[in-house]
VMD Tcl script that draws the C-alpha trace (Angstrom):
set ca {
  {-189.74 -12.19 47.69}
  {-191.16 -15.71 47.47}
  {-189.33 -18.66 48.99}
  {-188.67 -20.10 45.54}
  {-187.25 -16.80 44.29}
  {-185.09 -16.51 47.42}
  {-183.71 -20.04 47.00}
  {-183.00 -19.64 43.29}
  {-181.37 -16.23 43.83}
  {-179.19 -17.68 46.58}
  {-178.14 -20.54 44.30}
  {-177.31 -18.11 41.51}
  {-175.18 -15.98 43.83}
  {-173.32 -19.04 45.08}
  {-172.96 -20.50 41.60}
  {-174.72 -23.68 42.71}
  {-177.47 -25.79 41.12}
  {-180.94 -26.52 42.49}
  {-181.74 -29.97 43.84}
  {-185.45 -30.79 43.92}
  {-186.50 -34.23 45.19}
  {-190.03 -35.51 44.57}
  {-192.01 -37.83 46.83}
  {-195.66 -38.86 47.05}
  {-197.66 -37.47 49.98}
  {-198.78 -40.30 52.24}
  {-196.26 -42.84 50.94}
  {-195.98 -45.00 52.96}
  {-198.01 -42.93 55.46}
  {-198.54 -39.31 56.46}
  {-196.17 -39.20 59.42}
  {-193.34 -40.85 57.51}
  {-193.77 -38.42 54.61}
  {-193.22 -35.50 56.95}
  {-190.10 -37.11 58.43}
  {-188.77 -37.86 54.97}
  {-189.25 -34.23 53.96}
  {-187.17 -32.97 56.87}
  {-184.50 -35.56 56.11}
  {-184.41 -34.46 52.46}
  {-183.66 -30.92 53.60}
  {-180.88 -32.23 55.84}
  {-179.44 -34.04 52.80}
  {-179.29 -30.84 50.75}
  {-182.67 -30.43 49.05}
  {-183.36 -26.84 47.97}
  {-187.04 -27.31 47.09}
  {-189.37 -30.26 47.68}
  {-192.00 -31.37 45.18}
  {-194.79 -33.13 47.05}
  {-196.96 -35.35 44.89}
  {-200.74 -35.24 45.31}
  {-201.94 -38.87 45.09}
  {-204.36 -39.56 42.26}
  {-205.71 -42.86 40.97}
  {-204.70 -42.26 37.33}
  {-201.19 -40.75 37.29}
  {-200.83 -40.95 33.51}
  {-197.41 -39.26 33.24}
  {-195.81 -41.44 35.87}
  {-193.96 -44.68 35.41}
  {-194.46 -47.87 37.44}
  {-192.29 -46.81 40.40}
  {-194.25 -43.66 41.17}
  {-197.53 -45.38 40.33}
  {-196.77 -47.93 43.04}
  {-195.96 -45.07 45.42}
  {-199.33 -43.52 44.63}
  {-201.04 -46.87 45.21}
  {-199.36 -47.19 48.62}
  {-200.53 -43.69 49.50}
  {-204.10 -44.24 48.33}
  {-204.21 -47.50 50.28}
  {-203.72 -45.33 53.38}
  {-206.63 -43.14 52.27}
  {-204.48 -40.08 51.54}
  {-206.38 -37.15 50.03}
  {-205.53 -33.67 48.76}
  {-206.65 -32.33 52.16}
  {-204.17 -34.69 53.84}
  {-201.43 -33.50 51.48}
  {-202.08 -29.90 52.46}
  {-202.05 -30.89 56.12}
  {-198.60 -32.44 55.67}
  {-197.36 -29.08 54.39}
  {-198.99 -27.36 57.37}
  {-197.21 -29.64 59.84}
  {-193.90 -29.41 57.96}
  {-194.10 -25.63 58.20}
  {-194.23 -25.81 61.99}
  {-190.55 -26.75 61.93}
  {-189.36 -25.43 58.55}
  {-190.28 -21.95 57.39}
  {-187.54 -21.77 54.76}
  {-187.74 -24.70 52.31}
  {-190.12 -24.10 49.39}
  {-192.82 -26.72 48.85}
  {-194.31 -27.27 45.40}
  {-197.45 -29.39 45.08}
  {-197.27 -31.53 41.95}
  {-200.14 -33.58 40.64}
  {-203.19 -33.86 38.42}
  {-206.19 -31.62 38.02}
  {-208.94 -33.96 39.20}
  {-208.33 -33.70 43.00}
  {-208.05 -29.90 42.73}
  {-211.28 -29.63 40.73}
  {-213.01 -31.86 43.27}
  {-211.93 -29.59 46.13}
  {-212.71 -26.48 44.07}
  {-210.22 -23.89 42.80}
  {-211.08 -21.26 45.38}
  {-211.02 -23.64 48.34}
  {-207.76 -25.21 47.13}
  {-206.07 -21.84 46.65}
  {-207.16 -20.57 50.06}
  {-205.99 -23.72 51.80}
  {-202.67 -23.58 49.92}
  {-202.21 -20.03 51.21}
  {-203.14 -21.05 54.74}
  {-200.51 -23.81 54.91}
  {-197.78 -21.86 53.05}
  {-197.53 -23.74 49.77}
  {-195.03 -22.01 47.49}
  {-195.82 -23.42 44.06}
  {-198.25 -25.63 42.16}
  {-197.52 -27.80 39.12}
  {-200.57 -29.42 37.53}
  {-199.27 -32.02 35.08}
  {-202.38 -32.29 32.90}
  {-203.38 -28.62 32.80}
  {-201.62 -26.62 30.06}
  {-201.57 -22.79 30.25}
  {-204.31 -22.38 27.64}
  {-206.74 -24.28 29.89}
  {-205.60 -22.95 33.25}
  {-206.68 -19.32 33.18}
  {-208.95 -19.41 36.24}
  {-206.75 -21.48 38.54}
  {-203.58 -19.81 37.27}
  {-204.93 -16.35 38.07}
  {-206.15 -17.38 41.52}
  {-202.74 -18.80 42.38}
  {-200.90 -15.79 40.98}
  {-203.18 -13.43 42.97}
  {-202.28 -15.45 46.07}
  {-198.52 -15.12 45.31}
  {-198.21 -18.87 44.68}
  {-195.89 -19.75 41.80}
  {-197.38 -21.60 38.83}
  {-194.93 -24.05 37.31}
  {-195.38 -25.75 33.94}
  {-193.74 -28.61 32.07}
  {-191.97 -28.31 28.73}
  {-191.34 -31.57 26.87}
  {-189.05 -32.49 23.95}
  {-192.18 -32.63 21.79}
  {-193.50 -29.19 22.80}
  {-194.12 -26.99 19.74}
  {-191.99 -23.79 19.80}
  {-195.09 -21.55 19.82}
  {-196.49 -23.41 22.80}
  {-193.12 -23.22 24.56}
  {-193.36 -19.42 24.29}
  {-196.80 -19.48 25.96}
  {-195.59 -21.81 28.71}
  {-192.58 -19.60 29.43}
  {-194.83 -16.54 29.64}
  {-197.16 -18.20 32.16}
  {-194.51 -19.84 34.35}
  {-193.17 -18.41 37.58}
  {-190.74 -19.90 40.08}
  {-188.91 -22.15 37.64}
  {-189.48 -23.91 34.34}
  {-189.55 -27.72 34.44}
  {-188.04 -29.38 31.38}
  {-189.04 -33.01 30.84}
  {-185.85 -34.60 29.56}
  {-187.33 -37.48 27.58}
  {-190.34 -38.72 25.65}
  {-192.04 -41.05 28.06}
  {-193.02 -41.43 31.70}
  {-191.10 -40.87 34.90}
  {-188.43 -43.46 35.63}
  {-187.47 -44.06 32.00}
  {-183.81 -44.00 30.98}
  {-182.26 -40.77 29.78}
  {-179.96 -41.28 26.77}
  {-180.26 -38.35 24.35}
  {-178.13 -35.74 26.13}
  {-177.42 -33.75 22.95}
  {-181.12 -33.15 22.36}
  {-181.58 -32.02 25.96}
  {-178.79 -29.49 25.62}
  {-180.23 -28.11 22.37}
  {-183.70 -27.73 23.85}
  {-182.43 -26.07 27.04}
  {-180.51 -23.54 24.95}
  {-183.70 -22.73 23.05}
  {-185.68 -22.29 26.27}
  {-183.09 -19.89 27.69}
  {-184.02 -17.48 24.91}
  {-187.62 -17.47 26.17}
  {-187.23 -16.96 29.91}
  {-184.98 -15.67 32.68}
  {-186.42 -18.24 35.09}
  {-184.25 -21.11 36.31}
  {-184.69 -24.18 34.12}
  {-184.61 -27.51 35.93}
  {-184.55 -30.95 34.36}
  {-186.61 -33.90 35.52}
  {-187.46 -37.45 34.36}
  {-184.64 -39.96 33.83}
  {-182.38 -38.76 36.67}
  {-181.57 -41.83 38.71}
  {-178.24 -41.25 40.48}
  {-175.28 -38.98 40.92}
  {-173.91 -39.49 37.42}
  {-177.15 -38.66 35.60}
  {-177.79 -35.74 37.96}
  {-174.33 -34.31 37.29}
  {-174.76 -34.59 33.53}
  {-178.11 -32.78 33.59}
  {-176.98 -30.16 36.12}
  {-174.19 -29.19 33.75}
  {-176.83 -28.23 31.18}
  {-179.41 -26.61 33.45}
  {-180.00 -24.71 36.67}
  {-180.95 -27.79 38.63}
  {-182.45 -31.27 38.65}
  {-185.57 -33.02 39.89}
  {-185.19 -36.58 41.14}
  {-188.29 -38.65 41.84}
  {-188.48 -42.31 40.86}
  {-185.14 -43.26 42.41}
  {-186.23 -41.81 45.75}
  {-189.76 -43.23 45.59}
  {-188.30 -46.68 44.87}
  {-186.34 -46.48 48.10}
  {-189.39 -45.32 50.02}
  {-191.14 -48.44 48.72}
  {-188.56 -50.58 50.56}
  {-189.50 -49.19 53.98}
  {-190.95 -51.83 56.28}
  {-192.52 -51.85 59.72}
  {-194.82 -48.93 58.98}
  {-195.95 -48.60 62.59}
  {-192.41 -47.90 63.77}
  {-190.15 -46.63 61.02}
  {-186.90 -45.64 62.65}
  {-184.77 -42.56 62.10}
  {-182.08 -44.88 60.74}
  {-184.50 -46.16 58.09}
  {-185.45 -42.62 57.14}
  {-181.82 -41.58 56.84}
  {-180.92 -44.63 54.77}
  {-183.81 -43.91 52.43}
  {-182.80 -40.30 51.78}
  {-179.06 -40.96 51.49}
  {-179.46 -40.98 47.70}
  {-180.23 -37.24 47.89}
  {-176.95 -36.66 49.70}
  {-175.17 -38.48 46.86}
  {-177.01 -36.44 44.24}
  {-176.27 -33.21 46.13}
  {-172.55 -33.92 45.95}
  {-172.80 -34.72 42.24}
  {-174.80 -31.59 41.49}
  {-172.30 -29.50 43.45}
  {-169.49 -30.87 41.30}
  {-171.36 -29.64 38.20}
  {-171.60 -26.07 39.49}
}
mol new
graphics top color blue
foreach p $ca { graphics top sphere $p radius 0.5 }
foreach p [lrange $ca 0 end-1] q [lrange $ca 1 end] { graphics top cylinder $p $q radius 0.2 }
display resetview
């Protein structure tokens, strides 16, 4: 059983919801990213989505774009991102890691080389934002053959026929984008989210998690009540952007930065 399947099964048995924080690899630097990941687990993260930095993150709002810029300013590459996972695994063999990003860095490395390296460092899932199932046959099959989950996005604007295809191709969990827009935007149309989640449940037995627009405990609780879990990114990345003294970031700074995940964990638990 994969790590993601084990975590989701455990949550189902306990009647709890998944909490999936997102951060950008190399923001503000490689060593701090690794420390933040461990702290996120301590705060209650079930799965971590690790963003692959790319110069044109078209689906991301200004907060995550600035996080990507900070990472790229340090020279972070896809190879560095994979190395972070490798080093994280030396201390944590349990928490699933999903790489989330855009196709360009993966194509540059090459599908076969990327898949092999992902296996070597124990990546659990891959979510390529700008690669729909119809265009992902080669990479999708390589990842599936390597027992790496392939995760896809479903948006409010996704046509029902395409939603069927996405559900058929997805493993691990299905990621529902809660709003029309980029990451960090405000989530207001809760009724529409509920309707769309109910429709997706007819297409898949996978856990359905909601991302985009979740900023704090209140918004996380509201979305967890309608889904199997939540993804929180911009609110965390904004806090990471406040870290100073990059040569000597203290444990206290790390803990203060990830405290928001502890708050969201408590809120999500109350929705279970």
